[in-house]
KEKE-3310 file (N, C-alpha, C; in steps of 0.2 Angstrom, whole numbers, plus 5000, padded with zeros to 4 digits):
npx = (4988:5005:5012:5025:5031:5030:5022:5014:5011:5013:5008:5012:5004:5008:5021:5026:5032:5026:5021:5032:5040:5033:5032:5046:5048:5040:5047:5059:5055:5053:5042:5036:5037:5029:5029:5021:5021:5017:5027:5043:5055:5051:5048:5061:5068:5061:5065:5078:5077:5074:5061:5051:5048:5036:5032:5019:5003:4994:5003:5010:5001:4997:5001:4998:4993:4988:4984:4991:4985:4992:4990:4989:4976:4958:4954:4965:4965:4952:4954:4965:4958:4946:4948:4953:4962:4964:4963:4951:4949:4961:4966:4966:4952:4947:4958:4965:4962:4970:4967:4976:4976:4973:4957:4940:4926:4915:4921:4929:4919:4913:4923:4925:4913:4911:4923:4921:4910:4916:4923:4933:4942:4940:4948:4948:4960:4967:4982:4991:5005:5022:5034:5046:5041:5034:5045:5051:5041:5031:5019:5002:4988:4971:4958:4944:4930:4925:4927:4933:4941:4950:4957:4963:4973:4981:4995:5001:4998:5003:5017:5020:5015:5014:5002:4985:4969:4952:4938:4925:4912:4917:4923:4922:4935:4941:4934:4938:4952:4952:4946:4956:4967:4962:4964:4978:4983:4978:4984:4998:4998:4993:5003:5014:5011:5011:5024:5032:5027:5033:5047:5048:5046:5058:5064:5076:5076:5079:5080:5067:5060:5065:5060:5046:5044:5043:5032:5014:5006:5017:5020:5014:5012:5016:5022:5033:5039:5040:5045:5059:5064:5062:5072:5083:5081:5075:5065:5060:5048:5039:5026:5017:5012:5004:4997:4991:4982:4974:4968:4961:4951:4944:4940:4932:4922:4917:4912:4902:4893:4889:4882:4888:4893:4909:4918:4930:4939:4938:4943:4957:4960:4960:4972:4982:4979:4984:4997:5000:4998:5008:5020:5024:5020:5026:5034:5036:5023:5027:5033:5025:5029:5038:5030:5024:5036:5038:5028:5031:5035:5050:5061:5057:5050:5037:5020:5013:5004:4986:4978:4971:4954:4942:4931:4915:4904:4909:4913:4902:4895:4889:4878:4885:4898:4904:4909:4899:4891)
npy = (5103:5097:5085:5083:5094:5105:5119:5126:5137:5135:5136:5132:5130:5129:5123:5112:5095:5087:5096:5104:5094:5091:5104:5105:5095:5098:5110:5104:5097:5106:5115:5131:5136:5142:5147:5147:5149:5150:5149:5155:5146:5135:5142:5145:5133:5128:5138:5135:5124:5128:5134:5147:5157:5167:5180:5183:5176:5181:5187:5175:5168:5175:5174:5162:5147:5136:5131:5122:5116:5111:5106:5106:5103:5105:5117:5125:5124:5130:5143:5146:5145:5153:5164:5181:5188:5176:5162:5162:5176:5180:5173:5171:5172:5156:5149:5134:5125:5114:5102:5094:5090:5080:5080:5082:5076:5085:5097:5099:5101:5113:5123:5122:5126:5141:5144:5139:5147:5159:5158:5150:5134:5120:5105:5090:5081:5071:5062:5047:5041:5048:5061:5056:5049:5058:5066:5057:5057:5047:5047:5042:5048:5052:5058:5069:5077:5089:5080:5086:5097:5089:5082:5093:5097:5086:5085:5092:5084:5071:5074:5072:5060:5043:5037:5041:5041:5041:5047:5052:5064:5080:5079:5065:5060:5063:5056:5043:5044:5045:5033:5025:5029:5025:5011:5010:5016:5008:4996:4998:5001:4989:4981:4986:4983:4969:4966:4971:4962:4950:4954:4955:4942:4936:4937:4943:4959:4962:4949:4945:4954:4950:4937:4938:4946:4937:4930:4929:4940:4949:4954:4965:4981:4993:4987:4982:4993:5003:4996:4993:5006:5005:4996:5003:5013:5025:5037:5048:5059:5054:5052:5058:5053:5062:5067:5056:5053:5064:5061:5049:5054:5062:5051:5044:5054:5054:5041:5042:5052:5044:5034:5022:5011:5012:5003:4997:5006:5016:5012:5010:5023:5029:5024:5030:5043:5041:5040:5052:5060:5054:5061:5057:5063:5069:5059:5047:5037:5023:5025:5021:5009:5013:5017:5004:4998:5005:5001:4988:4975:4972:4959:4944:4950:4951:4953:4961:4951:4953:4960:4948:4944:4947:4934:4934:4933:4936:4949:4957:4972:4979:4993:4999:4998:4986:4969:4956:4940)
npz = (4822:4820:4830:4829:4827:4838:4840:4848:4861:4878:4895:4911:4926:4943:4948:4955:4961:4951:4941:4938:4932:4921:4915:4912:4903:4892:4888:4885:4874:4864:4865:4867:4882:4896:4914:4930:4948:4965:4973:4975:4975:4967:4955:4952:4950:4939:4930:4928:4921:4909:4907:4904:4916:4926:4937:4940:4938:4928:4918:4915:4908:4897:4883:4880:4871:4877:4893:4907:4922:4937:4953:4971:4977:4977:4981:4978:4964:4961:4965:4956:4944:4945:4954:4958:4945:4940:4929:4921:4921:4915:4904:4886:4876:4869:4873:4878:4893:4903:4914:4926:4939:4954:4959:4965:4955:4955:4958:4947:4937:4942:4940:4927:4921:4922:4915:4902:4899:4898:4886:4885:4884:4892:4898:4905:4913:4922:4928:4928:4936:4940:4943:4937:4927:4920:4915:4906:4897:4899:4906:4910:4903:4907:4899:4899:4892:4879:4863:4852:4858:4866:4856:4850:4859:4859:4855:4865:4876:4872:4872:4886:4889:4887:4884:4880:4886:4883:4893:4894:4897:4905:4921:4922:4920:4932:4941:4937:4940:4954:4958:4953:4962:4974:4973:4971:4982:4993:4989:4991:5005:5011:5006:5013:5026:5025:5021:5032:5041:5036:5038:5051:5055:5052:5040:5028:5022:5008:5003:5005:4997:4984:4984:4985:4973:4964:4965:4965:4972:4975:4963:4959:4951:4959:4970:4965:4960:4970:4982:4981:4985:4999:5003:5000:5010:5006:5006:5000:4993:4980:4977:4990:5007:5013:5001:4997:5008:5006:4994:4997:5005:4996:4987:4996:4998:4985:4985:4994:4988:4977:4983:4987:5000:5008:5017:5018:5011:5020:5032:5028:5024:5037:5042:5034:5039:5052:5049:5044:5056:5063:5059:5046:5034:5023:5018:5004:4999:5001:5013:5023:5028:5038:5048:5052:5056:5067:5075:5078:5089:5098:5094:5103:5113:5124:5126:5140:5152:5154:5168:5180:5179:5191:5198:5191:5199:5212:5210:5210:5217:5232:5237:5247:5244:5247:5242:5236:5235)
capx = (4996:5009:5015:5033:5034:5026:5022:5009:5014:5010:5009:5010:5002:5009:5027:5028:5035:5024:5020:5038:5043:5029:5035:5053:5048:5038:5052:5064:5053:5052:5036:5037:5034:5029:5027:5020:5020:5017:5033:5049:5059:5048:5050:5068:5069:5059:5069:5084:5076:5072:5055:5050:5044:5034:5030:5012:4999:4991:5009:5012:4996:4995:5002:4998:4988:4985:4987:4990:4986:4994:4990:4988:4969:4953:4954:4970:4962:4947:4957:4969:4954:4941:4950:4955:4968:4965:4963:4945:4950:4967:4967:4963:4946:4950:4963:4963:4963:4970:4967:4980:4976:4968:4952:4934:4923:4911:4926:4931:4913:4912:4927:4924:4907:4913:4928:4917:4906:4921:4926:4939:4940:4942:4950:4949:4965:4972:4987:4994:5012:5025:5038:5050:5037:5033:5052:5052:5035:5028:5013:4996:4983:4964:4955:4937:4928:4923:4933:4938:4946:4955:4961:4967:4978:4985:5002:5004:4997:5008:5024:5022:5012:5014:4995:4980:4963:4946:4934:4918:4912:4920:4922:4923:4942:4943:4932:4943:4958:4951:4946:4963:4971:4960:4967:4985:4985:4976:4989:5004:4997:4993:5010:5019:5010:5013:5031:5034:5026:5039:5054:5048:5046:5065:5067:5080:5072:5081:5078:5060:5058:5067:5056:5039:5043:5042:5025:5008:5005:5022:5021:5010:5016:5018:5026:5040:5042:5042:5049:5067:5066:5062:5078:5088:5079:5074:5058:5059:5041:5037:5019:5017:5007:4999:4993:4987:4977:4969:4965:4957:4946:4940:4937:4926:4917:4913:4908:4896:4889:4885:4879:4892:4897:4916:4921:4937:4943:4937:4948:4963:4961:4962:4979:4985:4978:4988:5004:5001:4999:5015:5025:5027:5016:5030:5037:5033:5018:5030:5036:5021:5033:5041:5024:5024:5042:5037:5023:5033:5038:5057:5061:5057:5046:5030:5015:5012:4997:4981:4977:4966:4948:4939:4925:4910:4900:4913:4914:4896:4896:4883:4878:4890:4905:4906:4907:4894:4890)
capy = (5104:5091:5084:5082:5101:5109:5127:5129:5140:5132:5138:5127:5134:5124:5120:5107:5090:5084:5101:5106:5089:5092:5110:5104:5090:5102:5114:5100:5094:5111:5119:5138:5134:5147:5144:5151:5146:5155:5148:5157:5141:5131:5145:5145:5126:5128:5142:5132:5119:5131:5136:5155:5158:5173:5181:5184:5172:5184:5187:5169:5165:5180:5172:5154:5144:5131:5132:5116:5117:5105:5109:5101:5102:5108:5124:5129:5124:5135:5150:5148:5146:5158:5169:5187:5188:5169:5160:5165:5183:5182:5169:5174:5167:5151:5145:5127:5124:5107:5102:5088:5089:5075:5084:5079:5078:5091:5103:5100:5104:5119:5128:5122:5130:5148:5144:5139:5153:5165:5157:5145:5127:5116:5098:5086:5077:5069:5058:5042:5042:5053:5066:5053:5047:5065:5068:5053:5056:5041:5047:5040:5053:5050:5064:5070:5084:5088:5077:5091:5100:5084:5081:5099:5097:5079:5086:5093:5078:5066:5076:5070:5054:5037:5035:5045:5037:5045:5044:5054:5071:5083:5076:5058:5058:5064:5050:5037:5045:5044:5026:5022:5030:5021:5005:5011:5018:5002:4991:5000:5000:4982:4978:4988:4979:4962:4966:4971:4955:4946:4956:4953:4935:4934:4937:4948:4963:4961:4942:4945:4957:4946:4931:4941:4948:4931:4927:4933:4946:4954:4956:4971:4987:4997:4984:4981:5000:5007:4993:4994:5012:5003:4993:5008:5018:5031:5038:5054:5058:5054:5053:5058:5051:5068:5068:5050:5054:5068:5057:5045:5058:5063:5045:5043:5059:5052:5035:5045:5055:5040:5029:5016:5011:5011:5002:4995:5012:5021:5009:5011:5030:5030:5022:5035:5048:5040:5041:5059:5062:5052:5064:5054:5066:5071:5053:5044:5032:5017:5026:5018:5004:5015:5016:4998:4997:5008:4997:4981:4974:4970:4951:4941:4954:4947:4958:4960:4948:4957:4958:4943:4947:4943:4930:4938:4933:4940:4956:4961:4976:4982:5000:5002:4997:4979:4964:4951:4935)
capz = (4823:4819:4836:4828:4826:4842:4839:4853:4867:4884:4902:4917:4933:4948:4946:4960:4958:4944:4937:4936:4928:4915:4911:4909:4898:4887:4886:4882:4867:4859:4866:4870:4889:4902:4920:4936:4954:4970:4977:4971:4974:4962:4949:4951:4948:4932:4926:4927:4916:4902:4907:4905:4922:4927:4944:4941:4934:4921:4914:4912:4903:4892:4876:4880:4868:4881:4900:4911:4930:4941:4959:4976:4979:4974:4983:4974:4957:4961:4965:4950:4938:4946:4958:4955:4941:4938:4922:4918:4920:4912:4898:4880:4874:4864:4876:4881:4900:4904:4922:4928:4947:4957:4963:4964:4948:4956:4958:4940:4933:4945:4937:4920:4918:4921:4910:4895:4898:4896:4879:4886:4882:4898:4897:4911:4911:4927:4925:4932:4935:4944:4940:4933:4921:4916:4912:4901:4892:4900:4910:4907:4904:4906:4896:4898:4889:4871:4860:4847:4862:4867:4850:4848:4863:4859:4854:4872:4880:4870:4874:4892:4891:4883:4882:4882:4886:4884:4898:4893:4898:4910:4927:4922:4921:4939:4944:4936:4944:4961:4959:4953:4968:4980:4972:4972:4989:4996:4988:4994:5012:5012:5004:5018:5032:5024:5021:5039:5045:5034:5041:5059:5055:5052:5033:5027:5018:5001:5001:5005:4991:4979:4983:4983:4967:4959:4967:4962:4976:4975:4956:4957:4949:4964:4975:4962:4958:4976:4988:4981:4989:5006:5004:5000:5015:5002:5007:4997:4991:4973:4979:4997:5011:5013:4995:4997:5012:5003:4988:5000:5007:4990:4985:5001:4996:4979:4986:4998:4983:4972:4987:4988:5006:5007:5023:5017:5010:5026:5036:5025:5025:5044:5044:5031:5043:5058:5047:5044:5063:5066:5056:5040:5029:5017:5015:4999:5002:5003:5019:5027:5031:5044:5053:5054:5060:5074:5079:5078:5095:5097:5094:5109:5117:5125:5129:5147:5153:5157:5175:5180:5180:5197:5197:5190:5205:5217:5208:5212:5223:5235:5237:5252:5241:5249:5237:5239:5231)
cpx = (4999:5013:5023:5035:5030:5027:5017:5013:5010:5012:5007:5010:5003:5015:5030:5032:5033:5023:5027:5041:5039:5031:5042:5053:5045:5043:5057:5062:5051:5046:5039:5033:5035:5027:5025:5019:5020:5024:5039:5054:5057:5049:5057:5070:5067:5063:5075:5083:5073:5065:5055:5046:5042:5032:5023:5008:4997:4997:5011:5008:4995:4996:5001:4992:4984:4988:4986:4990:4987:4995:4988:4981:4964:4952:4959:4968:4957:4950:4961:4964:4949:4943:4952:4961:4969:4964:4957:4945:4955:4968:4963:4957:4949:4955:4961:4966:4964:4972:4970:4978:4971:4963:4945:4931:4918:4915:4928:4925:4912:4917:4927:4918:4909:4918:4925:4913:4910:4925:4932:4937:4943:4943:4951:4954:4970:4977:4989:5001:5015:5030:5043:5047:5036:5040:5053:5047:5031:5022:5007:4991:4976:4961:4948:4936:4926:4929:4937:4943:4952:4960:4965:4973:4982:4992:5005:5004:5002:5015:5025:5019:5013:5008:4990:4973:4957:4941:4926:4918:4916:4918:4923:4930:4944:4940:4936:4949:4957:4950:4952:4967:4969:4963:4974:4987:4984:4982:4995:5003:4997:5000:5015:5018:5012:5021:5034:5033:5032:5045:5054:5048:5053:5068:5071:5076:5073:5079:5071:5057:5059:5062:5048:5038:5042:5036:5020:5007:5010:5024:5017:5015:5020:5023:5033:5043:5044:5046:5056:5069:5066:5069:5084:5087:5078:5067:5056:5052:5041:5030:5018:5011:5002:4994:4988:4981:4972:4965:4960:4950:4941:4937:4931:4920:4913:4909:4901:4891:4885:4882:4882:4895:4904:4920:4928:4942:4943:4943:4955:4965:4963:4969:4983:4985:4983:4995:5005:5002:5006:5021:5028:5023:5020:5034:5033:5028:5021:5033:5031:5024:5036:5036:5024:5030:5041:5033:5025:5037:5045:5056:5061:5052:5039:5026:5014:5005:4993:4980:4971:4960:4945:4933:4919:4905:4903:4913:4907:4897:4890:4884:4883:4897:4907:4904:4903:4893:4883)
cpy = (5098:5090:5083:5089:5106:5116:5130:5131:5138:5135:5133:5131:5129:5120:5116:5101:5088:5090:5104:5101:5090:5098:5109:5100:5094:5107:5110:5097:5099:5116:5126:5137:5140:5144:5149:5146:5151:5155:5150:5151:5136:5135:5145:5138:5126:5132:5139:5126:5121:5133:5144:5157:5166:5174:5182:5179:5175:5185:5181:5166:5169:5178:5165:5152:5138:5132:5125:5118:5110:5107:5104:5099:5106:5115:5128:5129:5129:5142:5151:5149:5152:5164:5175:5186:5181:5168:5162:5172:5184:5179:5172:5169:5162:5147:5139:5127:5117:5106:5095:5086:5083:5079:5080:5081:5084:5098:5105:5103:5111:5124:5128:5126:5137:5149:5144:5145:5159:5164:5153:5138:5122:5108:5095:5081:5075:5064:5052:5041:5048:5057:5062:5051:5053:5066:5063:5053:5050:5041:5044:5045:5050:5057:5064:5077:5083:5085:5081:5095:5095:5083:5087:5099:5090:5080:5088:5087:5072:5068:5073:5063:5049:5035:5040:5041:5042:5042:5046:5062:5074:5081:5069:5056:5058:5058:5044:5038:5043:5037:5022:5023:5026:5014:5005:5011:5012:4997:4992:4999:4993:4978:4980:4984:4972:4962:4967:4965:4950:4947:4954:4946:4932:4934:4943:4952:4962:4954:4942:4948:4953:4940:4933:4943:4943:4928:4932:4940:4951:4956:4962:4977:4991:4994:4984:4988:5003:5003:4993:5000:5010:5000:4998:5014:5025:5032:5045:5054:5059:5055:5053:5055:5056:5068:5061:5050:5058:5065:5052:5048:5060:5057:5043:5048:5057:5046:5037:5048:5050:5034:5022:5016:5009:5009:5000:5002:5016:5018:5011:5019:5032:5029:5027:5041:5048:5042:5048:5062:5060:5055:5062:5057:5067:5065:5051:5039:5026:5018:5024:5012:5006:5016:5009:4996:5000:5004:4990:4980:4971:4962:4949:4944:4951:4953:4956:4957:4953:4955:4953:4946:4943:4939:4935:4939:4937:4947:4960:4965:4979:4990:5003:5001:4990:4974:4959:4946:4936)
cpz = (4823:4826:4835:4828:4831:4841:4844:4859:4873:4890:4907:4923:4938:4946:4952:4957:4951:4939:4934:4931:4921:4911:4908:4903:4892:4884:4882:4875:4862:4860:4869:4877:4894:4908:4926:4942:4959:4974:4973:4970:4968:4955:4947:4948:4940:4927:4924:4922:4910:4902:4908:4910:4923:4934:4945:4936:4927:4916:4911:4907:4897:4885:4875:4875:4872:4888:4904:4919:4933:4949:4964:4978:4976:4975:4979:4967:4956:4961:4959:4944:4939:4950:4954:4951:4939:4931:4918:4916:4915:4905:4892:4878:4868:4867:4879:4888:4902:4911:4924:4935:4949:4962:4961:4957:4949:4955:4950:4936:4936:4942:4930:4917:4917:4915:4903:4894:4896:4889:4879:4885:4887:4895:4903:4910:4917:4924:4930:4931:4939:4940:4935:4927:4917:4912:4906:4896:4893:4905:4906:4908:4903:4905:4896:4895:4882:4867:4855:4851:4864:4861:4848:4853:4864:4859:4861:4876:4879:4871:4881:4894:4885:4880:4884:4881:4887:4889:4897:4895:4904:4917:4928:4923:4928:4943:4943:4940:4951:4963:4958:4959:4974:4979:4973:4979:4994:4995:4991:5002:5014:5011:5010:5024:5031:5024:5028:5043:5043:5037:5048:5060:5054:5045:5032:5021:5010:4999:5001:4999:4985:4978:4982:4976:4962:4960:4965:4966:4975:4968:4954:4955:4954:4969:4971:4960:4965:4981:4987:4985:4996:5007:5004:5006:5011:5002:5004:4993:4983:4973:4986:5001:5012:5007:4995:5002:5010:4998:4991:5002:5001:4987:4990:4999:4990:4980:4990:4993:4979:4976:4988:4995:5005:5014:5023:5016:5016:5031:5034:5026:5032:5045:5040:5036:5049:5055:5046:5051:5066:5063:5049:5034:5023:5015:5009:5002:5004:5010:5025:5031:5037:5049:5056:5058:5067:5078:5080:5085:5094:5098:5101:5114:5118:5128:5136:5148:5156:5164:5175:5182:5186:5194:5196:5196:5211:5216:5209:5218:5225:5235:5242:5250:5243:5243:5240:5233:5228)
residu = (MET:ASP:SER:ARG:THR:PRO:GLY:MET:ALA:VAL:CYS:VAL:VAL:GLY:LEU:GLY:HIS:LEU:GLY:GLY:ALA:VAL:ALA:ALA:ARG:LEU:ALA:ALA:THR:GLY:PHE:GLN:THR:TYR:GLY:PHE:ASP:ILE:ALA:ALA:ALA:ALA:ARG:ASP:ARG:SER:ALA:ALA:ALA:GLY:VAL:ARG:VAL:ARG:ASP:ARG:LEU:PRO:ASP:ALA:VAL:ALA:GLY:ALA:ASP:ALA:VAL:ILE:THR:SER:LEU:PRO:ASP:GLY:ALA:ALA:VAL:THR:GLU:ALA:TRP:LEU:GLY:GLN:GLY:GLY:LEU:VAL:GLU:SER:ALA:ARG:PRO:GLY:THR:TYR:LEU:ILE:GLU:LEU:SER:THR:ILE:GLY:PRO:ASP:THR:MET:ARG:ALA:VAL:ALA:GLY:PRO:ALA:ALA:ALA:ALA:GLY:LEU:LYS:PRO:VAL:ASP:ALA:PRO:VAL:SER:GLY:GLY:PRO:MET:ASP:ALA:ALA:LYS:GLY:GLN:LEU:VAL:VAL:ILE:ALA:GLY:GLY:ASP:GLU:PRO:ASP:ILE:ALA:ALA:VAL:GLN:PRO:VAL:LEU:ARG:ALA:VAL:ALA:GLY:ALA:VAL:HIS:LEU:SER:GLY:PRO:LEU:GLY:THR:ALA:LYS:ALA:VAL:LYS:LEU:VAL:ASN:ASN:LEU:ILE:THR:ASN:ALA:THR:VAL:LEU:VAL:SER:ALA:GLU:ALA:PHE:GLN:ILE:GLY:VAL:ALA:ALA:GLY:LEU:ALA:PRO:ARG:ARG:LEU:PHE:ASP:LEU:LEU:SER:GLN:MET:GLY:GLY:GLY:ARG:SER:HIS:HIS:PHE:GLN:LYS:ARG:PHE:PRO:TRP:VAL:LEU:GLU:ARG:ASP:PHE:ASP:ALA:ARG:PHE:SER:ILE:ARG:LEU:ALA:GLU:LYS:ASP:PHE:ARG:LEU:GLY:LEU:GLU:LEU:ALA:ASP:ARG:VAL:GLY:VAL:PRO:PRO:PRO:ALA:ALA:SER:ALA:ILE:ARG:SER:ILE:TYR:ALA:VAL:ALA:VAL:ALA:GLU:GLY:LEU:ALA:ASP:ASP:ASP:ILE:VAL:GLY:LEU:VAL:ARG:LEU:TYR:GLU:ARG:TRP:THR:ARG:PRO:PRO:GLY:ALA:VAL:GLU:ALA:PRO:ALA:ALA:ALA:SER:PRO:ASP:PRO:VAL:GLU:SER:ALA:VAL:THR:GLY:ASP:GLY:ARG:GLN:ARG:ARG)
# end
């Protein structure tokens, strides 16, 4: 099929921030685009963007040549693919199933097996980028699976992505995505910590950002992309702390499975977990700055000195409670 004349009917299952943007982009570029989400508000947003939403998953996928799933976790993907009335039961044989979500490689393979056995064609296709990138057709797709299947859905992928890279068999693209997110989320956390140190040291935030942006460390993609939102106090989630913490857990599970000790990733994941516990779960990941702001002592504040320890010899205590030398 010529990507300039999209004739493929596509259904997007999961119309959240990313899935909704993908569906709207497909509709805007001429695809017959259907959509389903369990949340009525998500369906309404996509309907307003020109997507033909349906209230039931089987109705949404009935006429689709390709189905995209963009869901929050592995449990949701498993239910959508293998649950009652899910894709394996409802999609027509020969339908391409394109899985965008960030889930573990084992989950990808676990849902792909029954799908392939039912005559469906699974494609492992996680993305790098967010809703704004999807709206502009500038996501990066990592695609795994049978190359003829990937080639067949290239028009769909190219509508939302500026680049499509092949990773290998099903599951390998999910592994690439998890490794990438370990790097991304670690970079943002260290940047948030360092940025707050600079602010606490007396630098004006905007001046600090401008200076760091000219230096090696501050020229990272995510520092330059996200930290202007800190200056505007805009912490609306493009990619939330909750999802980042989930991705760290998946990355640690992968590390355990392949036998690589992950002490740095484990430590960083614990700080994301603290941010979730502190009520920042639905902030963008750059909202980690707010956690460090809470932890920062006011200017001039001095920690109370610890109580003086007694002489170790004088502190020896006898059985009747008296100190002795």
